[in-house]
C-alpha positions as CSV (number, residue, x, y, z in Angstrom):
1,M,26.8,-71.1,32.0
2,G,25.7,-69.4,28.6
3,E,25.1,-65.5,28.3
4,Q,24.9,-63.7,32.1
5,P,24.0,-60.2,32.7
6,I,26.9,-58.0,34.0
7,F,25.0,-54.8,34.9
8,S,22.3,-52.6,33.5
9,T,21.5,-48.9,33.3
10,R,19.3,-46.3,31.8
11,A,19.8,-43.8,29.1
12,H,18.2,-42.1,25.7
13,V,19.3,-44.2,23.0
14,F,20.3,-42.5,19.6
15,Q,22.0,-43.7,16.2
16,I,23.6,-41.7,13.7
17,D,21.7,-40.6,10.8
18,P,22.8,-43.0,7.6
19,N,22.4,-40.1,5.0
20,T,24.2,-37.0,6.7
21,K,26.6,-39.2,9.2
22,K,26.4,-36.0,11.2
23,N,22.9,-35.8,13.0
24,W,21.8,-38.0,15.7
25,V,18.2,-39.8,15.2
26,P,16.3,-40.8,18.4
27,T,15.3,-44.3,18.7
28,S,13.6,-44.1,21.9
29,K,10.8,-41.7,22.9
30,H,12.2,-42.1,26.7
31,A,15.2,-43.3,28.8
32,V,15.3,-47.2,28.5
33,T,17.3,-49.8,29.8
34,V,20.7,-50.7,28.5
35,S,22.2,-54.1,29.5
36,Y,25.7,-55.7,29.4
37,F,25.8,-59.2,29.0
38,Y,28.9,-61.7,29.1
39,D,28.8,-65.2,27.0
40,S,31.5,-67.1,29.0
41,T,31.5,-70.1,26.4
42,R,32.2,-67.7,23.6
43,N,33.8,-64.9,25.6
44,V,31.8,-62.3,24.0
45,Y,30.3,-59.2,25.5
46,R,27.1,-57.8,24.0
47,I,24.9,-54.3,24.6
48,I,21.2,-54.9,24.3
49,S,18.5,-52.3,24.7
50,L,14.7,-53.1,24.2
51,D,11.8,-50.2,23.5
52,G,9.0,-52.4,24.4
53,S,9.3,-55.4,22.1
54,K,11.6,-53.7,19.6
55,A,15.6,-54.3,20.1
56,I,17.0,-50.9,19.3
57,I,20.8,-51.9,20.5
58,N,22.2,-55.3,19.7
59,S,25.9,-54.7,19.6
60,T,28.4,-57.1,20.0
61,I,31.7,-55.8,21.3
62,T,35.0,-56.4,19.4
63,P,38.4,-55.5,20.1
64,N,38.5,-52.6,17.9
65,M,35.7,-50.9,19.6
66,T,36.0,-47.8,22.3
67,F,33.2,-46.0,23.9
68,T,33.7,-42.4,23.7
69,K,32.6,-39.5,26.0
70,T,31.8,-36.6,24.0
71,S,30.4,-34.6,26.7
72,Q,29.5,-34.7,30.4
73,K,26.3,-36.7,29.5
74,F,26.8,-38.2,26.3
75,G,29.0,-41.0,25.1
76,Q,28.8,-42.9,21.5
77,W,30.8,-46.0,19.7
78,A,30.8,-47.5,16.3
79,D,29.3,-50.7,15.2
80,S,30.9,-51.7,12.0
81,R,28.9,-55.1,11.8
82,A,25.5,-52.9,12.2
83,N,27.0,-50.2,9.9
84,T,26.0,-47.5,12.6
85,V,27.0,-45.5,15.5
86,Y,25.1,-45.7,18.7
87,G,25.1,-42.8,21.0
88,L,23.9,-43.1,24.9
89,G,22.3,-40.0,26.8
90,F,22.8,-40.0,30.5
91,S,20.8,-37.9,33.1
92,S,24.2,-37.2,34.8
93,E,27.9,-37.6,34.5
94,H,28.1,-40.1,37.3
95,H,25.9,-42.7,35.3
96,L,27.8,-42.0,32.0
97,S,31.4,-42.6,33.9
98,K,29.7,-46.0,35.2
99,E,28.8,-46.8,31.5
100,S,32.4,-46.2,30.4
101,A,33.9,-48.3,33.0
102,G,31.4,-51.2,32.4
103,G,31.3,-51.1,28.8
104,D,35.2,-51.8,28.5
105,L,35.3,-51.0,24.6
106,Q,38.6,-51.6,22.9
107,S,39.3,-49.0,20.0
108,P,38.7,-45.2,19.1
109,L,36.0,-44.0,17.1
110,T,37.4,-42.7,13.7
111,P,36.3,-39.3,12.4
112,E,35.0,-40.7,9.4
113,S,32.3,-42.3,11.3
114,I,30.7,-39.0,12.4
115,N,31.5,-35.6,10.9
116,G,31.0,-32.6,13.0
117,T,32.2,-31.1,16.4
118,D,31.0,-32.9,19.7
119,D,28.4,-30.1,20.0
120,E,27.1,-31.1,16.6
121,R,27.1,-34.8,17.7
122,T,25.6,-34.5,21.2
123,P,21.9,-34.3,20.9
124,D,19.2,-33.0,23.7
125,V,18.4,-36.0,25.5
126,T,15.2,-34.5,26.8
127,Q,13.8,-33.4,23.7
128,N,10.9,-36.0,22.8
129,S,9.0,-34.9,20.0
130,E,6.9,-37.3,17.5
131,P,5.1,-36.3,14.0
132,R,1.7,-36.8,14.0
133,P,-0.5,-37.9,10.6
134,E,-2.9,-35.4,9.6
135,P,-6.2,-36.6,8.8
136,T,-7.4,-37.0,5.5
137,Q,-10.9,-36.3,3.8
138,N,-12.1,-38.6,1.1
139,A,-14.7,-36.6,-1.3
140,L,-17.4,-38.8,-2.1
141,P,-19.5,-38.8,-5.5
142,F,-23.5,-37.9,-5.1
143,S,-26.0,-39.1,-8.0
144,H,-29.5,-39.2,-8.1
145,S,-29.6,-42.7,-9.6
146,S,-30.7,-45.8,-7.8
147,A,-27.1,-47.8,-8.3
148,I,-25.4,-44.6,-6.6
149,S,-28.0,-44.9,-3.8
150,K,-27.2,-48.5,-3.5
151,H,-23.1,-47.3,-3.1
152,W,-24.2,-44.6,-0.6
153,E,-26.0,-47.2,1.7
154,A,-22.7,-49.4,1.5
155,E,-20.7,-46.6,2.5
156,L,-23.3,-45.8,5.1
157,A,-22.8,-49.3,6.6
158,T,-19.1,-48.8,6.5
159,L,-19.1,-45.6,8.4
160,K,-21.6,-47.0,11.1
161,G,-19.1,-49.7,11.6
162,N,-16.2,-47.4,12.1
163,N,-18.2,-45.2,14.1
164,A,-19.0,-47.6,16.6
165,K,-15.0,-48.4,16.7
166,L,-14.3,-44.6,17.1
167,T,-17.1,-44.3,19.7
168,A,-15.5,-47.2,21.9
169,A,-12.0,-45.7,21.2
170,L,-13.1,-42.1,22.2
171,L,-14.7,-43.8,25.6
172,E,-11.5,-45.5,26.4
173,S,-9.5,-42.3,25.6
174,T,-11.3,-40.3,27.7
175,A,-11.0,-42.5,30.7
176,N,-7.3,-42.7,29.9
177,V,-7.3,-39.0,29.9
178,K,-9.1,-38.6,33.3
179,Q,-6.6,-40.9,34.7
180,W,-3.7,-39.3,33.1
181,K,-4.8,-35.9,34.5
182,Q,-4.9,-37.5,38.0
183,Q,-1.5,-38.9,37.6
184,L,-0.4,-35.3,36.5
185,A,-2.0,-33.7,39.6
186,A,-0.3,-36.2,41.7
187,Y,3.0,-35.5,39.8
188,Q,2.5,-31.8,40.1
189,E,1.9,-32.0,43.9
190,E,5.1,-34.1,44.2
191,A,7.0,-31.7,42.7
192,E,6.0,-29.0,44.7
193,R,6.4,-31.1,47.9
194,L,10.1,-31.8,46.7
195,H,10.7,-27.8,45.9
196,K,9.6,-27.3,49.6
197,R,11.8,-29.8,50.9
198,V,14.7,-28.4,48.9
199,T,13.9,-25.0,50.2
200,E,14.0,-26.2,53.6
201,L,17.3,-28.3,53.2
202,E,18.8,-25.2,52.0
203,C,17.9,-23.2,55.2
204,V,19.7,-25.5,57.3
205,S,23.2,-24.3,57.3
206,S,24.9,-26.8,59.5
207,Q,24.3,-29.7,57.1
208,A,25.4,-27.8,54.1
209,N,27.1,-30.8,52.4
210,A,24.4,-33.3,53.1
211,V,21.8,-30.7,51.8
212,H,23.8,-30.2,48.9
213,S,23.7,-34.1,47.9
214,H,20.2,-34.2,48.8
215,K,19.3,-31.2,46.6
216,T,21.0,-32.6,43.6
217,E,19.2,-36.2,43.8
218,L,15.8,-33.9,44.4
219,N,16.4,-31.7,41.4
220,Q,17.1,-35.1,39.5
221,T,13.8,-36.6,40.8
222,I,12.4,-33.2,39.9
223,Q,13.6,-33.4,36.4
224,E,12.3,-36.6,35.8
225,L,9.0,-35.9,37.0
226,E,8.8,-32.9,34.9
227,E,9.9,-34.9,31.8
228,T,7.2,-37.5,32.5
229,L,4.8,-34.6,33.0
230,K,5.6,-33.3,29.7
231,V,5.2,-36.7,28.3
232,K,1.8,-37.3,29.6
233,E,0.6,-33.6,28.3
234,E,1.7,-34.5,24.9
235,E,-0.1,-37.9,25.3
236,I,-3.4,-35.7,26.3
237,E,-2.9,-33.4,23.3
238,R,-3.1,-36.5,21.0
239,L,-5.7,-37.7,22.5
240,K,-8.0,-34.3,22.4
241,Q,-6.8,-34.7,18.4
242,E,-8.2,-38.1,18.1
243,I,-11.4,-37.0,20.0
244,D,-11.7,-34.0,17.5
245,N,-11.1,-36.4,14.6
246,A,-13.7,-38.8,16.0
247,R,-16.2,-35.9,15.9
248,E,-15.5,-34.7,12.6
249,L,-16.0,-38.2,11.4
250,Q,-19.2,-38.2,13.2
251,E,-20.7,-34.9,11.6
252,Q,-19.5,-36.6,8.1
253,R,-21.3,-39.7,9.2
254,D,-24.5,-37.4,9.7
255,S,-24.1,-35.4,6.9
256,L,-23.9,-38.7,4.5
257,T,-26.9,-40.1,6.5
258,Q,-28.8,-37.1,5.6
259,K,-27.7,-36.8,1.8
260,L,-28.7,-40.5,1.5
261,Q,-32.1,-39.7,2.6
262,E,-32.7,-36.8,0.2
263,V,-31.1,-39.4,-2.5
264,E,-34.0,-41.9,-1.5
265,I,-36.6,-39.1,-1.4
266,R,-35.5,-37.9,-5.0
267,N,-35.4,-41.3,-6.3
268,K,-39.0,-42.0,-5.0
269,D,-40.0,-38.9,-6.9
270,L,-38.3,-40.0,-10.2
271,E,-39.8,-43.7,-9.8
272,G,-43.4,-42.0,-9.6
273,Q,-42.3,-39.7,-12.6
274,L,-41.1,-42.5,-14.5
275,S,-44.3,-44.6,-14.0
276,D,-46.4,-41.6,-15.1
277,L,-44.2,-41.2,-18.3
278,E,-44.2,-44.9,-19.0
279,Q,-48.3,-44.6,-18.5
280,R,-48.4,-41.6,-21.0
281,L,-46.2,-43.4,-23.1
282,E,-48.3,-46.4,-23.6
283,K,-51.4,-44.3,-23.9
284,S,-49.7,-42.4,-26.7
285,Q,-48.6,-45.6,-28.5
286,N,-52.2,-46.9,-28.3
287,E,-53.4,-43.5,-29.8
288,Q,-51.0,-43.8,-32.6
289,E,-52.1,-47.5,-33.5
290,A,-55.5,-46.5,-33.6
291,F,-54.6,-43.4,-35.7
292,R,-52.6,-45.6,-38.1
293,N,-55.6,-48.1,-38.4
294,N,-58.0,-45.4,-39.3
295,L,-55.6,-43.8,-41.9
296,K,-55.3,-47.1,-43.2
297,T,-58.9,-47.5,-43.3
298,L,-59.3,-44.1,-45.1
299,L,-56.8,-45.0,-47.6
300,E,-58.6,-48.2,-48.5
301,I,-62.1,-46.1,-48.9
302,L,-60.1,-43.4,-50.7
303,D,-58.6,-46.1,-53.4
304,G,-62.1,-47.3,-53.7
305,K,-63.7,-44.0,-54.5
306,I,-60.5,-43.2,-57.0
307,F,-61.4,-46.6,-58.7
308,E,-65.3,-45.6,-59.0
309,L,-64.2,-42.1,-60.2
310,T,-61.9,-43.8,-63.0
311,E,-64.7,-46.1,-64.2
312,L,-67.2,-42.7,-64.2
313,R,-64.6,-40.9,-66.1
314,D,-64.0,-43.9,-68.8
315,N,-67.8,-44.1,-69.2
316,L,-68.2,-40.6,-69.6
317,A,-65.9,-40.4,-72.2
318,K,-67.1,-43.4,-74.2
319,L,-70.8,-41.4,-74.0
320,L,-69.0,-38.5,-75.3
321,E,-67.3,-40.2,-78.3
322,R,-70.8,-42.0,-79.1
323,S,-72.6,-38.5,-79.1
């Protein structure tokens, strides 16, 4: 027959912190399905829980295991093969009692597995917090050269692509926010209706026992709706943060576009100045060349004049000697 399901329940899943061996670490954001399976071929029991496509519990039950109740709504067991301790938090003591009966684990959990008291080991199963990464900003260099201008153009093209993706994500997020706001309004209306119903039932004294049972169920439903409302509110806050980040990136893109335009204008001015300098340099070189040629010609004339003066001096000296 293979592995067959025995029963399923819903609970918040935790694992003991491997470093402190004292604090619980939540492995699911909300209550998930915890299922029990029996393999008749191998005579093996197994506990499995999935959060989406991720297996957060895959524990094979051995004869030396025991499911230990540490509070009215929390239980735990140690899995030596996985080298961890699992914890399950339930919405009521009734679900925990069913869990303890269905799991049929076999041995006590030793104090060495978890340090601290029951109060320290039992987490608050309604807590649901998740850290968010802070956006970072990259400082981009700025230059007036044409090579840096090409770099800016490449950066701008990348930013345009990212901006298109962010715009699409922003539109999708906005649609999701509207849908979730409608769902939140429906949850709030349902909660108000249930509160009114509880008040009406409390006024009926002749059916006190039935009212009490119904009230408990309604309060549980209200609690679940409030938890769902809290999760949706946190999701809305996260989407608002993403929208703010997208707007900030849009402002950065506009600023970079303006700076790129200024660089292009400055490059055109520099190219014009460079062309003018090249023309002036060429003219100066031509003038220097002409000056050298004139100077050379003057030197040649001067050499001829010096030679003539030398001959004249010699002739005068000879005339002087003869006289």
